[in-house]
N, C-alpha and C positions, 0 to 999 in steps of 0.2 A: 247720130252723139253719144256716149257714154251719161250715163245719170249717177251720180251718187252725192250726199247721202239720204238725200230725198227725191221721192219718185214724184210727178206732178204738184201741182200747184197748192203753196199754204192758203188759209184763209187769210187775208190781205196780207201776205206776205211776210206772215211773223207765225213763231210758235214760243210756248214760253216753256223754258228747264227750269226746274228750281227756283222757281221764283224770277226769274230772269227773260226778258224779250229778248227774242234774237230775229233779227229779217234778213231771208233768205231769197237767192232770187230762184225761180220756176225751173224745178227739178235739180234743183243742188247747186254746188257750184263746181265740178269738176271738169264738165261740159265748157268752162269757160278760161281755164287754166289751161298755161303748158304743162306737158307732163316731163319728167327726166327718163329717156329710154337710155334700156342697155339688146344687147343681143348676144347671141351666143349661135354656134352650128345648126340649129333648128327651132330657135325659140326668139319672141323679141319680148321685150316688160319693159311697160311705163308705167311708171309712179307718182305717185302725189304724196307726201310729206305735210302732215299739219303744219301752219305753221301760222304767223300773226293775222293774216288776210284772215284763214278758215277759221280760225278760233272768234273771229269777230259772228261768224255765222253759224258755228256751232264747234259747241264748246269742250272740245274731246281730242286728247292724241290720238291719232291715228297714222298709219300707212296703208294707203289703198295702191291694190296693181290690179294691171289686165294685162295678159301673158298672151300671146297668138303660140301655138304651138304648132309647126307641122310634121306630120303622123301619115306618114306612105301620100295618099291622094288628099288628103283631110286638114282644115284646116281648125284646131279644137281653142276654145276661147276659153279664159279661166281668169273668176274674177276671185279678188281677194283682199281682204277687209282686216289686218292687226292691229287689233286695242293696243295701245303704249300707253293708256291709263289707267289708273287705281281702282276706276270707277266704269259699269255697266256702259256701254256706247250702246246707240239704237241709228240703224241705218238702212239702204236698203237702193239695191244697185241695179241694174238693166242699160241695156244697148239699146232699144225701140227696135230691137230684130225684130219683133212680133207685128211691130207696127207696119215696118217695111214690108214684110212679108203679106198681110190684109191686104195692103193696098199694091202688094204684085197682083195678086190674086181677083182683086178686084178689078182692076185692069185688064188679066187675061179673060173676066167673065163678058167685061165690057164690049173685047175684042170678038171674043165668039159669039156673045149671041149680034153683032151687026152683022 
């Protein structure tokens, strides 16, 4: 899953920004939302724009994009967060690839030891 704007679990599922408390699901909200997609010859782009629902959890105006681009025999993945606000935004982005690779490595090690 793709994670944005927060990776991990917030204490009690809440955080405070400029005196107001916001609730957010584990790993943010992008993994629970449908993203709009576009494509061209060698690239797919999925996008989420700030809306009323995201603003309830994350008080910033943004555009979040994931781009998958085919280059020869590789797939290149690019993450973009465009700040469309007048204030600085705080955000983290991940796709859990490292955790999947660690699990695969562990499974290979288990199989090799049997």
